[in-house]
Backbone as CSV, one residue per row, in Angstrom:
resi,resn,N_x,N_y,N_z,CA_x,CA_y,CA_z,C_x,C_y,C_z
1,MET,233.002,65.334,315.951,232.812,64.268,314.992,233.861,63.182,315.259
2,VAL,233.459,62.116,315.892,234.346,61.006,316.204,234.107,59.912,315.167
3,ILE,235.175,59.487,314.497,235.024,58.498,313.431,235.823,57.224,313.682
4,HIS,236.489,57.139,314.826,237.343,55.987,315.120,236.800,55.201,316.310
5,LYS,236.816,53.895,316.189,236.324,53.034,317.266,237.358,52.839,318.356
6,THR,238.645,52.896,317.991,239.699,52.675,318.973,240.676,53.848,318.972
7,PHE,241.343,54.005,320.093,242.344,55.062,320.181,243.500,54.791,319.217
8,SER,243.859,53.541,319.024,244.939,53.199,318.092,244.602,53.623,316.667
9,ASP,243.352,53.421,316.246,242.953,53.878,314.911,243.005,55.406,314.817
10,PHE,242.625,56.067,315.878,242.711,57.529,315.902,244.166,57.988,315.803
11,VAL,245.054,57.304,316.500,246.479,57.651,316.442,246.997,57.478,315.015
12,LEU,246.611,56.409,314.368,247.027,56.206,312.982,246.487,57.321,312.101
13,TYR,245.268,57.749,312.350,244.691,58.892,311.629,245.570,60.138,311.830
14,LEU,246.017,60.373,313.062,246.884,61.521,313.336,248.201,61.413,312.577
15,TYR,248.765,60.216,312.551,250.015,60.011,311.807,249.806,60.314,310.320
16,ILE,248.710,59.854,309.781,248.397,60.103,308.375,248.180,61.593,308.150
17,HIS,247.477,62.226,309.073,247.214,63.669,308.972,248.522,64.451,308.887
18,ILE,249.465,64.131,309.743,250.747,64.823,309.736,251.513,64.520,308.454
19,ALA,251.510,63.278,308.031,252.231,62.902,306.813,251.683,63.635,305.589
20,TYR,250.371,63.828,305.544,249.747,64.499,304.403,249.721,66.022,304.546
21,ALA,250.287,66.550,305.607,250.246,68.003,305.824,250.897,68.769,304.678
22,ASP,251.872,68.159,304.033,252.524,68.818,302.898,251.928,68.378,301.562
23,GLY,250.827,67.635,301.611,250.118,67.271,300.401,250.333,65.853,299.916
24,GLU,251.327,65.159,300.459,251.556,63.782,300.025,252.200,62.954,301.125
25,LEU,252.003,61.657,301.017,252.596,60.708,301.949,253.873,60.182,301.303
26,HIS,255.006,60.611,301.817,256.301,60.184,301.276,256.617,58.775,301.760
27,ALA,257.396,58.055,300.986,257.767,56.683,301.334,258.473,56.621,302.692
28,ASP,259.351,57.586,302.974,260.052,57.577,304.265,259.092,57.853,305.416
29,GLU,258.092,58.694,305.186,257.084,58.938,306.218,256.269,57.671,306.459
30,ALA,255.915,56.977,305.397,255.167,55.717,305.532,255.994,54.694,306.309
31,ARG,257.304,54.650,306.062,258.187,53.725,306.779,258.159,54.007,308.283
32,VAL,258.256,55.279,308.653,258.231,55.657,310.067,256.870,55.325,310.680
33,ILE,255.810,55.577,309.946,254.471,55.250,310.438,254.352,53.749,310.675
34,HIS,254.869,52.944,309.747,254.838,51.486,309.930,255.558,51.075,311.210
35,GLU,256.700,51.689,311.472,257.443,51.381,312.696,256.606,51.695,313.932
36,LYS,255.915,52.814,313.897,255.106,53.232,315.039,253.857,52.357,315.173
37,MET,253.372,51.846,314.065,252.204,50.966,314.098,252.502,49.694,314.875
38,ASN,253.748,49.258,314.875,254.105,48.055,315.628,253.775,48.212,317.108
39,ARG,253.875,49.446,317.609,253.566,49.714,319.016,252.050,49.745,319.242
40,HIS,251.314,50.289,318.300,249.866,50.457,318.470,249.059,49.232,318.039
41,PHE,249.605,48.474,317.103,248.913,47.289,316.588,249.889,46.105,316.585
42,PRO,250.370,45.685,317.752,251.445,44.683,317.807,251.091,43.311,317.237
43,ILE,249.841,42.920,317.287,249.496,41.564,316.842,248.513,41.570,315.677
44,GLU,248.185,42.729,315.203,247.163,42.814,314.165,247.785,42.841,312.787
45,GLY,247.288,42.020,311.901,247.548,41.892,310.485,248.588,42.739,309.790
46,ASP,248.326,42.982,308.547,249.239,43.647,307.631,249.165,45.164,307.809
47,HIS,250.233,45.742,308.339,250.251,47.184,308.587,250.176,47.991,307.301
48,ALA,250.796,47.511,306.243,250.780,48.244,304.975,249.347,48.364,304.445
49,VAL,248.584,47.284,304.541,247.193,47.303,304.090,246.370,48.243,304.957
50,ARG,246.565,48.164,306.268,245.819,49.028,307.197,246.134,50.497,306.932
51,LEU,247.410,50.826,306.749,247.798,52.206,306.465,247.186,52.686,305.159
52,GLU,247.247,51.863,304.132,246.681,52.242,302.835,245.170,52.475,302.943
53,GLN,244.483,51.588,303.651,243.027,51.712,303.807,242.668,52.998,304.561
54,LEU,243.353,53.256,305.688,243.032,54.449,306.467,243.459,55.725,305.741
55,ALA,244.506,55.655,304.944,244.916,56.823,304.152,243.840,57.160,303.126
56,LYS,243.266,56.156,302.491,242.179,56.391,301.528,240.975,57.020,302.222
57,GLU,240.646,56.504,303.414,239.529,57.068,304.180,239.835,58.503,304.587
58,TYR,241.065,58.748,304.991,241.484,60.100,305.381,241.279,61.075,304.222
59,LEU,241.693,60.687,303.032,241.613,61.573,301.872,240.177,61.866,301.441
60,LYS,239.239,61.017,301.842,237.827,61.239,301.510,237.189,62.317,302.389
61,ILE,237.812,62.607,303.513,237.267,63.594,304.448,237.632,64.992,303.960
62,ASP,236.671,65.886,303.992,236.919,67.280,303.616,238.027,67.862,304.494
63,LYS,238.981,68.544,303.875,240.124,69.080,304.618,239.703,69.952,305.797
64,GLY,238.616,70.659,305.674,238.141,71.522,306.741,237.599,70.765,307.946
65,GLN,237.358,69.475,307.800,236.793,68.660,308.870,237.847,68.042,309.785
66,HIS,239.084,67.967,309.329,240.112,67.261,310.096,240.326,67.858,311.493
67,HIS,240.352,69.160,311.591,240.553,69.800,312.895,239.454,69.375,313.870
68,GLN,238.218,69.362,313.404,237.089,68.976,314.250,237.163,67.496,314.633
69,VAL,237.558,66.645,313.689,237.704,65.215,313.981,238.750,65.020,315.079
70,ILE,239.871,65.719,314.950,240.954,65.573,315.927,240.513,66.057,317.304
71,ARG,239.934,67.216,317.350,239.491,67.774,318.629,238.425,66.885,319.285
72,SER,237.431,66.493,318.519,236.355,65.645,319.051,236.878,64.287,319.506
73,SER,237.815,63.748,318.763,238.358,62.439,319.105,239.177,62.500,320.387
74,PHE,239.985,63.545,320.546,240.733,63.681,321.796,239.769,63.825,322.973
75,GLN,238.670,64.546,322.778,237.681,64.682,323.844,237.010,63.332,324.125
76,HIS,236.724,62.589,323.073,236.085,61.279,323.218,236.992,60.295,323.963
77,PHE,238.275,60.325,323.638,239.242,59.432,324.276,239.910,60.140,325.458
78,ASP,239.101,60.773,326.280,239.622,61.569,327.401,240.261,60.723,328.497
79,HIS,240.051,59.423,328.457,240.668,58.533,329.456,242.160,58.297,329.166
80,ILE,242.611,58.709,328.009,244.021,58.535,327.646,244.841,59.572,328.402
81,LYS,245.881,59.117,329.064,246.702,59.997,329.885,247.426,61.032,329.032
82,PHE,247.662,62.174,329.644,248.362,63.257,328.962,249.724,62.792,328.449
83,SER,250.424,62.001,329.218,251.753,61.541,328.806,251.680,60.717,327.518
84,GLN,250.637,59.908,327.378,250.469,59.114,326.161,250.109,60.016,324.982
85,ARG,249.250,61.004,325.215,248.904,61.945,324.141,250.123,62.733,323.707
86,TYR,250.948,63.105,324.673,252.133,63.882,324.348,253.160,63.029,323.598
87,LYS,253.215,61.725,323.880,254.100,60.821,323.142,253.702,60.800,321.672
88,ILE,252.422,60.821,321.416,251.931,60.847,320.038,252.380,62.138,319.361
89,TYR,252.289,63.234,320.105,252.759,64.518,319.586,254.244,64.424,319.226
90,ALA,255.035,63.806,320.076,256.467,63.640,319.801,256.681,62.754,318.571
91,ASP,255.840,61.740,318.397,255.934,60.880,317.209,255.765,61.681,315.922
92,MET,254.969,62.727,315.995,254.727,63.552,314.807,256.034,64.131,314.269
93,TYR,256.924,64.489,315.166,258.211,65.041,314.732,259.023,63.989,313.980
94,ASP,258.967,62.760,314.429,259.662,61.693,313.706,259.107,61.565,312.291
95,ILE,257.807,61.665,312.162,257.164,61.510,310.853,257.509,62.668,309.929
96,ILE,257.401,63.913,310.420,257.656,65.037,309.520,259.135,65.190,309.174
97,HIS,260.014,64.631,309.985,261.447,64.679,309.675,261.895,63.495,308.816
98,ALA,261.040,62.525,308.608,261.418,61.288,307.935,261.931,61.491,306.511
99,ASP,261.348,62.448,305.796,261.756,62.642,304.400,262.915,63.637,304.259
100,GLY,263.460,64.076,305.386,264.644,64.928,305.352,264.376,66.416,305.267
101,LYS,263.116,66.799,305.134,262.793,68.225,305.115,261.450,68.439,305.801
102,VAL,261.342,69.577,306.460,260.108,69.901,307.169,259.488,71.120,306.491
103,GLU,258.324,70.901,305.919,257.601,71.974,305.241,256.867,72.829,306.278
104,GLU,256.598,74.060,305.918,255.861,74.966,306.811,254.490,74.384,307.164
105,SER,253.855,73.746,306.199,252.533,73.164,306.445,252.602,72.049,307.485
106,GLU,253.704,71.315,307.517,253.871,70.255,308.518,254.077,70.848,309.902
107,THR,254.883,71.892,309.974,255.102,72.570,311.256,253.791,73.133,311.782
108,LYS,253.008,73.716,310.896,251.708,74.276,311.294,250.790,73.178,311.828
109,ALA,250.757,72.037,311.147,249.887,70.934,311.576,250.310,70.398,312.942
110,VAL,251.609,70.270,313.177,252.104,69.792,314.471,251.752,70.793,315.569
111,ASN,251.919,72.068,315.282,251.596,73.100,316.279,250.103,73.122,316.603
112,GLU,249.263,72.904,315.608,247.819,72.839,315.852,247.486,71.645,316.741
113,LEU,248.138,70.537,316.487,247.916,69.352,317.316,248.354,69.613,318.751
114,LYS,249.502,70.220,318.923,249.992,70.542,320.265,249.010,71.464,320.979
115,GLU,248.471,72.420,320.255,247.501,73.354,320.838,246.260,72.608,321.333
116,ILE,245.773,71.658,320.557,244.606,70.873,320.958,244.927,70.053,322.204
117,ILE,246.090,69.410,322.216,246.492,68.604,323.376,246.595,69.488,324.611
118,ASP,247.206,70.650,324.459,247.374,71.565,325.594,246.025,72.070,326.104
119,LEU,245.108,72.400,325.208,243.797,72.892,325.609,243.021,71.825,326.378
120,LEU,243.111,70.593,325.918,242.353,69.517,326.544,242.983,69.056,327.851
121,ASN,244.216,69.442,328.088,244.882,69.075,329.335,244.446,69.987,330.483
122,ASN,243.922,71.141,330.176,243.505,72.105,331.214,242.189,71.723,331.855
């Protein structure tokens, strides 16, 4: 199930997914996501509005569907180099550490993402 038109939108979805792994988007996590958005959307509009809009869309998706969306999207964007996908994985650590504590649910979500990246690299 691919729901993103661009790889950058998919990356933002991943950032939101990790931020919400503990059930809420903390202000410090949103700050880190905004910083990372500058790299993915350097010339495009208001990042705060874009993040808020995609977060609302993210929350409308059934929690059980996120794994399939992520896996399908990585397969769809198979032209993206492993090094770039792995950079996104590394960004996840910045996001989950942003609020000063790492919940078990966040660690689990990051590990699931790493597993998907590793599987698709083979």
